[in-house]
C-alpha positions in Angstrom: 132.7 78.1 97.9 133.8 77.1 94.3 135.5 73.8 94.1 138.4 73.0 92.1 138.9 69.8 90.1 142.2 69.1 92.0 140.4 69.1 95.4 138.0 66.2 94.4 138.3 62.4 93.5 136.3 59.8 91.9 133.9 58.6 94.5 133.6 61.9 96.4 130.1 62.9 97.8 129.3 66.4 96.9 126.1 68.6 97.6 123.9 69.4 94.5 120.4 70.7 94.0 118.6 67.6 92.4 119.5 65.0 93.6 120.6 66.6 97.0 124.0 65.0 96.6 126.0 63.3 93.9 128.9 60.8 93.9 131.7 61.9 91.5 132.1 59.3 88.7 134.5 61.5 86.3 136.2 64.8 86.6 137.3 67.4 84.0 138.9 70.8 84.4 135.4 72.4 84.7 132.9 69.6 85.3 132.3 66.6 87.1 130.2 63.5 85.9 127.8 61.5 88.1 125.4 58.6 87.6 121.8 59.2 88.3 121.3 55.5 89.2 124.0 53.4 90.6 124.5 51.0 87.6 123.5 53.5 84.9 125.9 53.6 81.9 125.3 57.2 81.1 127.2 59.9 82.8 125.6 63.3 83.5 127.7 66.3 83.9 127.5 69.5 85.9 129.9 72.4 86.3 132.0 72.6 89.3 130.4 75.9 90.3 127.1 74.0 90.7 128.3 71.7 93.5 129.5 72.4 97.0 131.2 70.3 99.7 129.1 68.5 102.4 129.9 69.7 105.9 131.0 66.8 108.2 128.6 66.6 111.1 128.4 64.5 114.2 125.2 63.1 112.8 127.0 61.9 109.6 129.7 60.3 111.7 127.3 58.4 114.0 125.3 57.4 110.9 128.5 55.9 109.5 129.3 53.8 112.5 131.6 56.2 114.3 130.7 55.9 118.1 131.1 58.5 120.9 134.2 57.8 123.0 133.8 58.2 126.7 137.5 57.8 127.5 138.4 60.9 129.5 142.3 60.2 129.4 142.7 60.6 125.6 141.1 63.6 124.0 138.8 62.3 121.3 135.1 62.1 120.5 134.7 59.5 117.9 136.1 56.3 117.0 135.6 53.7 114.3 137.3 50.3 113.4 136.7 47.4 111.5 137.7 43.7 111.6 140.8 44.4 109.5 142.8 46.2 112.5 142.2 49.6 111.2 141.6 52.3 113.7 140.2 55.7 113.1 140.2 58.4 115.8 138.6 61.8 115.3 139.6 64.8 117.4 137.6 68.0 117.6 140.2 70.9 116.9 138.8 74.4 117.2 135.6 73.7 115.5 137.3 71.6 112.7 137.9 67.9 113.0 141.5 66.5 113.2 141.5 62.9 112.2 144.2 60.5 113.3 144.2 57.4 111.5 146.2 54.4 112.6 146.4 51.4 110.3 148.0 47.9 110.8 148.9 47.4 107.3 151.4 44.5 107.9 149.0 42.2 109.6 150.4 42.0 113.1 154.0 42.8 112.4 153.8 46.0 114.5 154.2 48.4 111.6 151.7 51.2 111.6 150.8 54.0 109.3 149.6 57.0 111.0 148.0 60.1 109.2 146.7 63.3 110.6 144.3 65.3 108.6 142.4 68.6 109.3 138.9 68.1 107.7 135.7 69.9 107.6 133.9 68.3 104.8 132.8 64.7 103.9 134.8 64.3 100.8 137.9 65.2 102.9 137.1 62.4 105.4 136.7 60.0 102.3 140.2 61.0 101.2 141.7 60.3 104.6 140.1 56.9 104.7 141.4 56.2 101.2 144.8 57.2 102.3 144.7 54.5 105.0 143.3 51.8 102.5 140.0 51.9 104.2 137.2 51.1 101.8 134.2 52.6 103.6 131.0 53.9 101.9 130.0 57.1 103.5 126.2 57.5 104.1 124.3 60.8 104.2 
């Protein structure tokens, strides 16, 4: 799968050869930039055809604090939340994941933002989290 520059954002995690994954630091039409070390000022570039999306797996979800939900009344497999009233519910949908995110952006005033996203890859989960103003670093 050849990725397009329009499909990725700065901060996305993508599969690469060495290192095994990179975090996007800059984007051009045909290349993306990344830092080898977190605080390194130099940006290294690779062609978009050299990177691939990282499949989202239950292991990645669990490593990032998503817990298996045992509630049988509501159909979902994983749930995550933090202390800021953000809630993230993940539903399995024919092999893909459907993410339903409910965010209380107005601190208890009863106004929520709900987003549904069909996702397959880690960078798509990152996009959904950003859409809800959830600043969560995904670990692989």
